[in-house]
Residue frames as qw, qx, qy, qz and C-alpha x, y, z in Angstrom:
[[0.426, 0.899, 0.024, -0.101, -15.34, 20.03, 24.58],
 [0.850, 0.169, 0.044, 0.497, -12.08, 19.73, 22.62],
 [0.425, -0.511, 0.038, 0.747, -9.17, 22.11, 22.84],
 [0.406, 0.890, 0.207, -0.023, -9.29, 25.30, 20.78],
 [0.637, 0.504, -0.090, 0.577, -6.54, 27.16, 19.01],
 [0.209, -0.832, 0.184, -0.481, -6.60, 29.67, 21.90],
 [0.856, -0.484, 0.179, -0.035, -5.74, 26.83, 24.30],
 [0.876, 0.207, 0.056, 0.432, -2.84, 25.80, 22.08],
 [0.296, 0.741, -0.103, 0.594, -1.55, 29.37, 21.87],
 [0.488, -0.781, 0.183, -0.344, -1.77, 29.81, 25.64],
 [0.926, -0.308, 0.171, 0.136, 0.12, 26.60, 26.38],
 [0.767, 0.325, 0.085, 0.547, 2.81, 27.44, 23.82],
 [0.349, -0.661, -0.107, 0.655, 3.07, 31.02, 25.09],
 [0.227, 0.018, 0.472, 0.852, 2.43, 32.62, 21.70],
 [0.396, 0.270, 0.056, -0.876, -0.24, 34.78, 20.06],
 [0.720, 0.325, 0.558, -0.254, -3.26, 33.07, 18.52],
 [0.588, 0.754, -0.159, -0.246, -2.20, 34.32, 15.07],
 [0.057, 0.635, -0.770, -0.043, 1.27, 32.79, 15.54],
 [0.528, -0.053, 0.825, -0.195, -0.27, 29.48, 16.60],
 [0.719, 0.558, 0.287, -0.299, -2.49, 29.56, 13.50],
 [0.410, 0.769, -0.454, -0.187, 0.50, 30.23, 11.23],
 [0.162, -0.468, 0.867, -0.060, 2.48, 27.38, 12.82],
 [0.614, 0.134, 0.735, -0.256, -0.37, 24.88, 12.61],
 [0.690, 0.650, 0.238, -0.210, -1.12, 25.76, 9.01],
 [0.739, -0.047, 0.362, 0.566, 2.52, 25.94, 7.88],
 [0.342, 0.771, 0.258, 0.471, 2.23, 29.51, 6.64],
 [0.204, -0.962, 0.067, -0.166, 3.90, 32.79, 7.54],
 [0.448, 0.556, -0.552, 0.431, 7.36, 33.40, 8.94],
 [0.760, -0.588, 0.126, -0.248, 7.43, 31.28, 12.07],
 [0.052, 0.644, -0.758, 0.089, 10.75, 30.08, 13.44],
 [0.643, 0.051, -0.761, -0.075, 11.39, 26.36, 13.71],
 [0.171, 0.016, -0.758, 0.629, 11.64, 26.67, 17.51],
 [0.408, 0.085, 0.269, -0.868, 8.26, 28.41, 17.76],
 [0.698, 0.106, -0.458, -0.540, 6.60, 26.02, 15.34],
 [0.503, 0.049, -0.846, 0.172, 7.87, 23.04, 17.35],
 [0.067, 0.032, 0.631, -0.772, 6.51, 24.61, 20.58],
 [0.573, 0.120, 0.007, -0.810, 3.08, 25.09, 18.99],
 [0.702, 0.120, -0.624, -0.320, 2.95, 21.59, 17.51],
 [0.326, 0.044, -0.850, 0.411, 4.03, 20.09, 20.83],
 [0.281, 0.078, 0.460, -0.839, 1.27, 22.02, 22.63],
 [0.670, 0.133, -0.275, -0.677, -1.28, 20.84, 20.05],
 [0.603, 0.082, -0.793, -0.032, -0.24, 17.22, 20.64],
 [0.103, 0.012, -0.759, 0.643, -0.45, 17.60, 24.41],
 [0.408, 0.195, 0.334, -0.827, -3.98, 19.00, 24.16],
 [0.375, 0.271, 0.867, 0.185, -5.00, 16.57, 21.38],
 [0.278, 0.597, 0.043, -0.751, -5.98, 19.61, 19.35],
 [0.494, 0.290, 0.754, 0.321, -7.74, 18.61, 16.10],
 [0.104, 0.364, -0.196, -0.905, -7.89, 21.23, 13.37],
 [0.505, 0.504, 0.694, -0.102, -11.09, 21.15, 11.32],
 [0.266, -0.013, 0.478, 0.837, -10.77, 22.26, 7.71],
 [0.040, -0.612, -0.663, -0.428, -14.48, 23.00, 7.36],
 [0.284, -0.838, -0.090, -0.457, -14.97, 25.16, 10.43],
 [0.477, 0.249, -0.618, 0.573, -12.02, 25.46, 12.80],
 [0.030, 0.048, -0.654, 0.755, -12.83, 25.11, 16.47],
 [0.639, -0.008, 0.060, -0.767, -16.52, 24.45, 15.72],
 [0.657, -0.034, 0.729, -0.188, -18.23, 21.12, 16.21],
 [0.126, 0.285, -0.739, -0.597, -17.84, 19.09, 13.00],
 [0.782, 0.222, 0.289, -0.506, -20.86, 17.63, 11.28],
 [0.719, 0.047, 0.657, 0.220, -20.78, 14.57, 9.04],
 [0.150, 0.542, -0.425, -0.709, -19.62, 15.10, 5.46],
 [0.865, 0.287, 0.349, -0.218, -20.92, 11.76, 4.11],
 [0.584, 0.721, -0.373, -0.006, -17.56, 11.38, 2.40],
 [0.880, -0.343, 0.241, 0.223, -14.80, 8.77, 2.72],
 [0.199, 0.846, -0.459, -0.186, -11.20, 9.44, 1.67],
 [0.967, 0.046, 0.146, 0.203, -9.03, 6.84, -0.06],
 [0.051, -0.907, 0.384, 0.164, -5.39, 7.90, 0.15],
 [0.951, 0.175, 0.169, 0.193, -3.04, 6.13, -2.25],
 [0.462, -0.540, 0.358, 0.606, 0.63, 6.51, -3.06],
 [0.021, -0.181, 0.641, 0.746, -0.32, 6.27, -6.75],
 [0.599, 0.350, 0.336, -0.637, -3.70, 6.64, -8.45],
 [0.603, 0.478, -0.479, -0.422, -2.60, 4.86, -11.62],
 [0.049, 0.303, -0.951, 0.037, -2.11, 1.17, -12.27],
 [0.590, -0.165, -0.640, -0.463, -4.47, -1.79, -12.65],
 [0.397, -0.224, -0.796, 0.398, -4.23, -2.90, -9.02],
 [0.026, 0.188, 0.361, -0.913, -5.51, 0.42, -7.75],
 [0.412, -0.053, -0.384, -0.824, -8.43, 0.49, -10.19],
 [0.587, -0.266, -0.747, -0.161, -9.90, -2.70, -8.73],
 [0.339, -0.256, -0.619, 0.661, -9.29, -1.54, -5.15],
 [0.141, 0.088, 0.055, -0.985, -10.95, 1.81, -5.85],
 [0.495, -0.175, -0.588, -0.615, -13.93, 0.03, -7.41],
 [0.509, -0.318, -0.779, 0.184, -14.44, -2.03, -4.23],
 [0.179, -0.286, -0.430, 0.837, -14.34, 1.07, -2.03],
 [0.207, 0.038, -0.214, -0.954, -16.51, 3.14, -4.37],
 [0.468, -0.257, -0.707, -0.464, -19.32, 0.63, -4.81],
 [0.448, -0.435, -0.711, 0.323, -19.76, 0.03, -1.08],
 [0.126, -0.239, -0.230, 0.935, -19.52, 3.78, -0.35],
 [0.294, -0.054, -0.363, -0.883, -22.18, 4.68, -2.92],
 [0.496, -0.328, -0.774, -0.217, -24.46, 1.87, -1.73],
 [0.415, -0.491, -0.589, 0.489, -24.32, 3.45, 1.73],
 [0.039, 0.941, 0.319, 0.108, -25.04, 6.96, 0.47],
 [0.458, -0.727, 0.176, 0.480, -21.45, 8.18, 0.81],
 [0.539, 0.819, -0.195, 0.000, -19.18, 9.92, -1.67],
 [0.870, -0.216, 0.134, 0.423, -15.59, 8.86, -2.23],
 [0.190, 0.941, -0.276, -0.054, -12.57, 11.09, -2.66],
 [0.928, -0.015, 0.072, 0.365, -9.40, 9.36, -3.92],
 [0.001, 0.972, -0.235, -0.027, -6.19, 11.33, -3.35],
 [0.796, 0.334, -0.326, 0.387, -2.55, 10.77, -4.18],
 [0.625, -0.746, -0.040, 0.226, -0.12, 11.07, -1.27],
 [0.662, 0.377, 0.002, 0.648, 2.66, 12.44, -3.48],
 [0.007, -0.710, 0.157, -0.686, 4.36, 15.03, -1.30],
 [0.478, -0.094, -0.756, 0.437, 4.01, 12.95, 1.85],
 [0.236, -0.511, -0.608, 0.559, 3.19, 14.98, 4.95],
 [0.056, 0.398, -0.008, -0.916, 2.58, 18.15, 2.91],
 [0.029, -0.168, -0.803, -0.571, 0.20, 16.49, 0.43],
 [0.501, -0.207, -0.142, -0.828, -3.49, 17.25, -0.02],
 [0.717, -0.189, -0.660, -0.123, -4.18, 13.69, 1.10],
 [0.439, -0.130, -0.630, 0.627, -2.66, 14.37, 4.51],
 [0.167, -0.116, 0.131, -0.970, -4.66, 17.59, 4.85],
 [0.626, -0.263, -0.482, -0.554, -7.86, 15.56, 4.50],
 [0.720, -0.323, -0.598, 0.143, -7.05, 13.47, 7.55],
 [0.348, -0.032, -0.409, 0.843, -5.37, 16.18, 9.63],
 [0.205, -0.029, 0.064, -0.976, -8.28, 18.58, 9.17],
 [0.292, 0.293, 0.858, -0.303, -11.04, 15.94, 9.27],
 [0.341, 0.294, -0.258, -0.855, -12.53, 17.02, 5.93],
 [0.609, -0.004, -0.686, -0.397, -14.03, 13.54, 5.60],
 [0.767, -0.447, 0.102, -0.448, -15.73, 11.07, 7.95],
 [0.845, -0.318, 0.418, 0.106, -13.07, 8.36, 7.69],
 [0.312, 0.758, -0.509, -0.262, -10.03, 7.37, 5.66],
 [0.971, 0.032, 0.208, 0.115, -8.56, 4.30, 4.00],
 [0.011, -0.880, 0.434, 0.194, -4.80, 4.53, 3.53],
 [0.918, 0.095, 0.239, 0.301, -2.45, 2.67, 1.19],
 [0.336, 0.879, -0.129, 0.314, 0.40, 5.16, 1.08],
 [0.833, -0.214, -0.251, 0.445, 3.77, 4.25, 2.57],
 [0.393, 0.319, -0.107, 0.856, 4.97, 7.88, 2.42],
 [0.411, -0.711, -0.075, -0.566, 2.44, 9.11, 5.01],
 [0.182, 0.379, -0.753, 0.506, 4.26, 8.91, 8.36],
 [0.445, -0.354, -0.813, 0.127, 2.93, 6.73, 11.19],
 [0.175, -0.298, -0.464, 0.815, 2.84, 9.71, 13.55],
 [0.257, 0.024, -0.231, -0.938, 0.60, 11.71, 11.22],
 [0.540, -0.237, -0.698, -0.406, -1.89, 8.85, 11.09],
 [0.457, -0.324, -0.727, 0.398, -1.77, 8.20, 14.83],
 [0.062, -0.210, -0.275, 0.936, -2.30, 11.89, 15.60],
 [0.352, -0.016, -0.348, -0.869, -5.27, 12.11, 13.22],
 [0.498, -0.260, -0.798, -0.216, -7.18, 8.96, 14.23],
 [0.167, -0.100, 0.575, -0.795, -9.69, 9.36, 17.04],
 [0.225, 0.403, 0.854, -0.240, -13.12, 8.21, 18.16],
 [0.385, 0.762, 0.343, -0.392, -15.60, 9.23, 15.48],
 [0.408, 0.788, -0.363, -0.286, -12.86, 9.45, 12.83],
 [0.883, -0.158, 0.432, 0.089, -11.84, 5.88, 11.91],
 [0.283, 0.711, -0.565, -0.310, -8.85, 5.05, 9.73],
 [0.956, 0.028, 0.291, -0.014, -8.31, 1.71, 7.98],
 [0.089, -0.703, 0.618, 0.339, -4.75, 0.90, 6.92],
 [0.931, 0.336, 0.028, -0.138, -4.00, -1.32, 3.93],
 [0.657, 0.597, -0.378, 0.264, -0.19, -1.17, 4.00],
 [0.302, 0.313, -0.685, 0.584, 0.90, -1.40, 7.65],
 [0.564, -0.578, -0.590, -0.003, -0.33, -2.22, 11.14],
 [0.065, 0.464, -0.323, 0.822, -0.53, 0.56, 13.71],
 [0.359, -0.375, -0.790, 0.328, -1.49, 0.07, 17.34],
 [0.150, -0.024, 0.143, -0.978, -4.30, 2.57, 17.89],
 [0.306, 0.320, 0.808, -0.388, -7.86, 2.02, 19.05],
 [0.488, 0.674, 0.210, -0.513, -9.27, 3.97, 16.08],
 [0.306, 0.603, -0.613, -0.410, -7.08, 2.33, 13.42],
 [0.905, 0.056, 0.400, -0.134, -7.87, -1.01, 11.75],
 [0.037, -0.548, 0.720, 0.424, -5.71, -3.01, 9.35],
 [0.870, 0.325, 0.286, -0.236, -6.89, -5.03, 6.36],
 [0.018, 0.623, -0.694, -0.360, -4.45, -7.06, 4.27],
 [0.913, 0.237, -0.269, -0.195, -4.14, -9.96, 1.91],
 [0.828, -0.443, 0.309, 0.148, -1.89, -12.81, 3.03],
 [0.434, 0.822, -0.360, -0.086, 1.18, -11.66, 1.09],
 [0.279, -0.546, 0.788, -0.051, 3.55, -13.97, 2.95],
 [0.714, 0.137, 0.675, -0.122, 1.46, -17.00, 1.99],
 [0.654, 0.733, 0.068, -0.175, 1.26, -15.73, -1.60],
 [0.158, 0.786, -0.594, -0.067, 5.05, -15.50, -1.82],
 [0.462, -0.283, 0.835, -0.099, 5.31, -19.03, -0.45],
 [0.756, 0.408, 0.468, -0.206, 2.72, -20.36, -2.93],
 [0.538, 0.806, -0.191, -0.159, 4.46, -18.82, -5.93],
 [0.016, 0.686, -0.728, 0.004, 7.93, -20.02, -4.98],
 [0.585, -0.113, 0.787, -0.162, 6.79, -23.54, -4.05],
 [0.770, 0.538, 0.263, -0.220, 5.05, -23.83, -7.43],
 [0.407, 0.790, -0.452, -0.082, 8.28, -22.98, -9.22],
 [0.219, -0.501, 0.828, -0.126, 10.21, -25.48, -7.10],
 [0.729, 0.132, 0.619, -0.263, 7.59, -28.18, -7.65],
 [0.748, 0.650, 0.075, -0.109, 8.13, -27.72, -11.38],
 [0.901, 0.100, 0.041, 0.419, 11.84, -28.42, -11.05],
 [0.270, 0.826, -0.121, 0.480, 13.24, -24.89, -10.76],
 [0.746, -0.418, -0.261, 0.448, 16.16, -24.40, -8.40],
 [0.380, -0.074, 0.052, 0.921, 17.83, -21.21, -9.67],
 [0.013, -0.790, -0.592, -0.156, 15.16, -18.60, -8.98],
 [0.231, 0.197, -0.078, 0.950, 15.42, -14.80, -9.14],
 [0.120, -0.735, -0.613, 0.264, 13.27, -12.35, -7.19],
 [0.181, 0.372, 0.161, 0.896, 12.41, -8.89, -8.52],
 [0.239, -0.508, -0.659, 0.500, 11.12, -6.76, -5.67],
 [0.001, -0.878, -0.339, -0.337, 9.07, -3.64, -5.12],
 [0.018, 0.784, -0.274, 0.556, 10.08, -0.65, -2.95],
 [0.433, 0.098, -0.751, 0.488, 12.05, -1.49, 0.20],
 [0.198, -0.105, 0.423, -0.878, 9.56, 0.57, 2.23],
 [0.679, -0.094, -0.326, -0.651, 6.57, -1.55, 1.15],
 [0.535, -0.253, 0.710, -0.381, 5.31, -4.01, 3.77],
 [0.886, 0.325, 0.138, -0.300, 3.56, -5.97, 1.01],
 [0.602, 0.632, -0.485, 0.050, 6.90, -6.40, -0.75],
 [0.115, -0.521, 0.766, -0.358, 8.62, -7.48, 2.47],
 [0.735, -0.050, 0.537, -0.411, 5.92, -10.06, 3.18],
 [0.868, 0.458, -0.074, -0.176, 6.11, -11.51, -0.35],
 [0.396, 0.643, -0.626, 0.193, 9.89, -11.71, -0.08],
 [0.423, -0.390, 0.707, -0.412, 9.55, -13.44, 3.30],
 [0.888, 0.168, 0.300, -0.305, 7.38, -16.10, 1.65],
 [0.703, 0.626, -0.336, 0.009, 9.97, -16.47, -1.13],
 [0.113, 0.611, -0.719, 0.310, 12.89, -16.88, 1.27],
 [0.654, -0.233, 0.584, -0.420, 10.94, -19.29, 3.47],
 [0.926, 0.315, 0.093, -0.186, 10.21, -21.59, 0.50],
 [0.562, 0.661, -0.473, 0.153, 13.80, -21.41, -0.73],
 [0.152, -0.544, 0.717, -0.408, 15.18, -22.19, 2.74],
 [0.814, -0.078, 0.407, -0.407, 12.68, -25.00, 3.29],
 [0.928, 0.370, 0.037, -0.014, 14.04, -26.72, 0.17],
 [0.716, -0.431, 0.280, 0.472, 17.69, -25.96, 0.93],
 [0.589, 0.615, 0.284, 0.440, 18.07, -23.68, -2.11],
 [0.448, -0.268, -0.040, 0.852, 20.50, -20.79, -2.40],
 [0.194, 0.926, 0.307, -0.103, 19.24, -17.22, -2.85],
 [0.646, 0.153, 0.164, 0.729, 21.72, -15.60, -5.22],
 [0.128, -0.668, -0.176, 0.712, 22.35, -11.87, -4.54],
 [0.077, -0.211, 0.501, 0.836, 22.88, -11.19, -8.27],
 [0.166, -0.356, -0.782, -0.484, 19.31, -12.37, -8.95],
 [0.206, -0.675, -0.598, 0.380, 17.79, -10.26, -6.19],
 [0.235, 0.209, 0.257, 0.914, 16.85, -7.11, -8.08],
 [0.093, 0.512, 0.474, -0.711, 14.63, -4.06, -7.48],
 [0.154, 0.368, 0.660, 0.637, 11.81, -3.10, -9.85],
 [0.067, 0.119, 0.277, -0.951, 9.79, -0.71, -7.63],
 [0.366, 0.457, 0.742, -0.327, 6.43, -2.27, -8.57],
 [0.406, 0.688, -0.053, -0.599, 6.43, -0.59, -12.02],
 [0.880, 0.429, 0.198, 0.041, 6.46, -2.04, -15.53],
 [0.389, 0.837, -0.327, 0.203, 9.51, 0.08, -16.36],
 [0.384, -0.663, 0.605, -0.215, 11.24, -1.16, -13.22],
 [0.877, -0.012, 0.477, -0.058, 10.64, -4.80, -14.16],
 [0.734, 0.670, -0.009, 0.113, 11.94, -4.13, -17.66],
 [0.137, 0.842, -0.464, 0.237, 15.15, -2.54, -16.34],
 [0.633, -0.480, 0.580, -0.179, 15.71, -5.28, -13.76],
 [0.910, 0.190, 0.365, 0.052, 15.57, -7.99, -16.44],
 [0.536, 0.806, -0.185, 0.171, 17.82, -5.97, -18.75],
 [0.188, -0.757, 0.585, -0.223, 20.38, -5.95, -15.94],
 [0.814, -0.187, 0.535, -0.127, 19.88, -9.66, -15.36],
 [0.850, 0.501, 0.137, 0.088, 20.48, -10.40, -19.04],
 [0.288, 0.870, -0.348, 0.198, 23.58, -8.16, -19.10],
 [0.509, -0.611, 0.588, -0.146, 25.10, -10.26, -16.29],
 [0.459, 0.449, -0.713, -0.280, 25.12, -13.19, -18.70],
 [0.159, 0.024, -0.969, 0.188, 23.89, -15.89, -16.33],
 [0.535, -0.276, -0.206, -0.772, 20.12, -16.27, -16.39],
 [0.417, -0.122, 0.771, -0.466, 18.16, -18.08, -13.67],
 [0.032, 0.201, 0.943, 0.262, 15.68, -20.82, -14.50],
 [0.145, -0.725, -0.646, -0.188, 12.74, -18.75, -13.24],
 [0.107, 0.215, -0.194, 0.951, 11.87, -15.24, -12.10],
 [0.215, -0.668, -0.692, 0.170, 9.38, -14.38, -9.36],
 [0.075, 0.406, 0.065, 0.909, 8.21, -10.80, -9.85],
 [0.076, -0.258, -0.703, 0.658, 6.67, -9.29, -6.71],
 [0.442, 0.528, 0.385, -0.615, 3.86, -7.81, -8.80],
 [0.678, 0.458, 0.556, 0.149, 2.34, -8.36, -12.23],
 [0.295, 0.948, -0.024, -0.112, 3.24, -4.94, -13.62],
 [0.225, -0.711, 0.629, 0.220, 6.95, -5.72, -13.17],
 [0.646, 0.036, 0.749, 0.140, 6.36, -9.13, -14.76],
 [0.577, 0.755, 0.310, -0.029, 4.89, -7.45, -17.86],
 [0.129, 0.927, -0.335, -0.113, 7.95, -5.25, -18.21],
 [0.458, -0.487, 0.733, 0.127, 10.27, -8.17, -17.55],
 [0.719, 0.305, 0.620, 0.075, 8.63, -10.34, -20.20],
 [0.455, 0.888, 0.034, -0.062, 9.01, -7.51, -22.73],
 [0.107, -0.812, 0.562, 0.117, 12.74, -7.32, -21.95],
 [0.613, -0.167, 0.767, 0.092, 13.09, -11.10, -22.35],
 [0.683, 0.580, 0.443, 0.000, 11.24, -11.08, -25.67],
 [0.273, 0.934, -0.199, -0.115, 13.43, -8.26, -27.00],
 [0.210, -0.650, 0.725, 0.092, 16.48, -10.40, -26.21],
 [0.636, 0.252, -0.645, -0.339, 15.00, -13.43, -27.99],
 [0.008, 0.120, -0.913, 0.389, 14.47, -15.31, -24.71],
 [0.498, -0.286, -0.594, -0.564, 11.22, -17.29, -24.77],
 [0.323, -0.121, 0.652, -0.675, 8.73, -17.56, -21.91],
 [0.668, -0.641, 0.358, -0.124, 8.31, -20.25, -20.70],
 [0.939, 0.294, -0.148, 0.105, 10.49, -22.36, -23.02],
 [0.559, 0.461, -0.387, 0.571, 13.75, -20.67, -21.95],
 [0.116, 0.105, -0.569, 0.807, 12.75, -19.16, -18.61],
 [0.267, -0.608, -0.745, -0.065, 9.70, -19.34, -16.36],
 [0.015, -0.283, 0.141, -0.948, 7.94, -16.26, -14.98],
 [0.317, -0.596, -0.736, 0.059, 5.46, -15.85, -12.14],
 [0.005, 0.489, -0.027, 0.872, 3.85, -12.65, -10.86],
 [0.176, -0.373, -0.739, 0.532, 1.66, -11.39, -8.03],
 [0.238, 0.251, 0.169, -0.923, -1.74, -9.58, -7.99],
 [0.298, 0.392, 0.846, 0.204, -3.60, -11.13, -10.96],
 [0.182, 0.496, 0.002, -0.849, -4.29, -7.83, -12.69],
 [0.720, 0.522, 0.258, -0.377, -6.64, -7.86, -15.70],
 [0.435, 0.720, -0.477, -0.255, -3.79, -7.84, -18.24],
 [0.339, -0.417, 0.843, -0.037, -2.35, -11.07, -16.79],
 [0.676, 0.233, 0.684, -0.147, -5.01, -13.25, -18.42],
 [0.612, 0.759, 0.118, -0.189, -4.65, -11.60, -21.84],
 [0.085, -0.691, 0.659, 0.283, -0.93, -12.20, -22.29],
 [0.946, 0.273, -0.088, -0.147, 0.09, -14.97, -24.67],
 [0.474, -0.359, -0.804, -0.027, 0.78, -17.20, -22.84],
 [0.444, -0.790, -0.177, -0.384, -1.30, -16.03, -19.88],
 [0.131, 0.580, -0.590, 0.545, 0.69, -15.01, -16.80],
 [0.696, -0.353, -0.607, 0.151, 0.87, -17.48, -13.92],
 [0.001, 0.523, -0.258, 0.812, 0.47, -15.37, -10.80],
 [0.215, -0.312, -0.792, 0.479, -0.90, -15.08, -7.27],
 [0.183, -0.645, -0.423, -0.609, -4.30, -13.50, -6.91],
 [0.142, -0.191, -0.587, 0.774, -4.85, -11.11, -4.06],
 [0.018, 0.685, 0.722, 0.101, -8.45, -9.99, -3.45],
 [0.215, 0.040, -0.037, 0.975, -7.97, -6.28, -4.14],
 [0.351, -0.440, -0.386, -0.731, -11.68, -5.55, -4.70],
 [0.682, -0.507, -0.526, -0.029, -12.60, -7.43, -1.51],
 [0.516, -0.184, -0.340, 0.764, -9.89, -5.64, 0.50],
 [0.014, -0.192, -0.082, -0.978, -11.34, -2.28, -0.54],
 [0.527, -0.455, -0.474, -0.538, -14.92, -3.35, 0.12],
 [0.682, -0.430, -0.530, 0.263, -14.10, -4.70, 3.59],
 [0.377, -0.022, -0.239, 0.894, -12.12, -1.58, 4.51],
 [0.212, -0.268, -0.117, -0.933, -15.02, 0.76, 3.84],
 [0.656, -0.443, -0.556, -0.254, -17.51, -1.62, 5.52],
 [0.598, -0.275, -0.504, 0.560, -15.38, -1.36, 8.67],
 [0.096, 0.105, -0.095, 0.985, -15.50, 2.43, 8.56],
 [0.470, -0.374, -0.345, -0.721, -19.31, 2.36, 8.37],
 [0.710, -0.385, -0.586, 0.068, -19.52, -0.11, 11.24],
 [0.458, -0.156, -0.389, 0.784, -17.28, 2.07, 13.42],
 [0.099, -0.210, -0.079, -0.969, -19.26, 5.22, 12.54],
 [0.621, -0.410, -0.438, -0.505, -22.41, 3.39, 13.69],
 [0.438, -0.600, 0.468, -0.478, -20.75, 2.63, 17.00],
 [0.989, -0.033, -0.083, -0.114, -20.31, -1.09, 16.33],
 [0.493, -0.651, 0.557, 0.155, -17.23, -2.93, 17.60],
 [0.825, 0.517, -0.224, -0.047, -14.84, -4.42, 15.05],
 [0.871, -0.249, 0.111, 0.409, -11.59, -6.37, 15.19],
 [0.080, -0.877, 0.240, 0.409, -8.41, -4.42, 14.52],
 [0.064, -0.491, 0.761, 0.419, -6.81, -6.84, 12.07],
 [0.839, 0.339, 0.308, -0.293, -8.25, -8.75, 9.11],
 [0.156, -0.446, 0.757, 0.452, -6.33, -11.02, 6.71],
 [0.804, 0.411, 0.092, -0.419, -7.83, -12.19, 3.41],
 [0.810, -0.110, 0.529, 0.230, -6.54, -15.24, 1.56],
 [0.252, 0.656, -0.495, -0.510, -4.36, -15.31, -1.55],
 [0.869, 0.135, 0.470, -0.072, -4.43, -18.04, -4.20],
 [0.312, -0.322, 0.672, 0.589, -2.25, -19.36, -7.00],
 [0.666, 0.607, 0.156, -0.404, -3.57, -18.78, -10.54],
 [0.554, -0.222, 0.681, 0.425, -1.92, -21.20, -12.98],
 [0.594, 0.723, 0.009, -0.352, -1.70, -20.13, -16.62],
 [0.910, 0.385, 0.051, 0.145, 1.11, -20.59, -19.12],
 [0.252, 0.874, -0.351, 0.223, 4.36, -18.86, -18.08],
 [0.450, -0.568, 0.675, -0.141, 5.85, -21.62, -15.92],
 [0.752, 0.313, -0.540, -0.213, 7.33, -24.72, -17.57],
 [0.880, -0.408, 0.237, -0.060, 8.16, -28.03, -15.94],
 [0.400, 0.691, -0.601, 0.030, 11.83, -29.00, -16.09],
 [0.793, -0.353, 0.460, -0.184, 11.54, -32.27, -14.21],
 [0.153, 0.500, -0.816, -0.247, 14.07, -34.89, -15.30]]
C-alpha cells in the first residue's frame, strides 16, 4: 500500500492540514515547512491522486498530451496521430498547454494522476517533475528529451540526420555561404538540427558565420524578424536553413517585402514539411519529420505498457528530404 498524506505529515513533523496545504500549494505555509513536506513526500514516494486522494486509483480511460503550445501546423498533425490511436482503443484524449511550467494545469494532470498515461512535448516542464510522477502503472512518453527512468520512454524523429540532409542538399547545389535560423535554445530538436547543420558544414570545410546564426524561436514572426535583421546587416548569404517551416514562411515574407526573390536571389530550406509548405509558390523544399507517426507510436507504447507488455525505452523514426522549388543550383 502506498504512503498516505498522514505518513508524509508524520515524517515532516507537521499537522496533516499543513502537509495538505504544502502539497497543494495553498495556504500560508513557510518555504522551510513546504520544503520539509515535499522532501518527506519524495522520500516516501507519495503520489497525490486528484480524483480521490489516498484512495486506490481506478482507470480513467484517458491519455494526456502535454504541449508547450497547442497552436501551429506541426502540433495539429501530432495531435491527430495521438487522437486516432486513442479513440481506436476506447480512450479519450486531453491536450493541455504547459504554459506556466510547474504550476500549469498540464503538470497537475501528471502529478495527481488524473489520467492513465501522458505524452509530453513541453520543454518548460522540469525533468524532476516528470521523474517524480512516472511510476509503474503510470507510463510517460517523452517527445522532446530523453530521461533515464524505467517508466519513461522516448520517441523522436532523427533531427540530427534531417539537419545533415538539408545542409548537404544546399552544399550539393553550390551554396557555401549558408545561414541558420534556429528555434529556442532549450529545444533538443533545435539542438539536434543545428548539430546536423554544423556537421555538414565542417565536413565540407565551410565557415559558419556568427552574423548568419540567428534565433527565430520556431515562430513565423520570429523567422520574419530574423530575416529583417539579416537584410539590415547588408550582406546576405546564398542560402538560409530555417530550423522549422513556420520560420521559413515568415522569412520568405520578409525577403519578398525587400524585393529579394526565392530562389533566384537566395535559396531557402525548412524543416517539418507542414501542410502550407506544399502550397507556397514555389513550394518549400524542406525535411519531413513523421509527426503523425511519432504521435501514433507514442500512444501505442502507453497502451502496451498499461497491458503489462515490455517495450524499448528509445525509438527513433527517420526523416527525409522533400525537394520542391526554393533551392536553386549555383554550380559554375
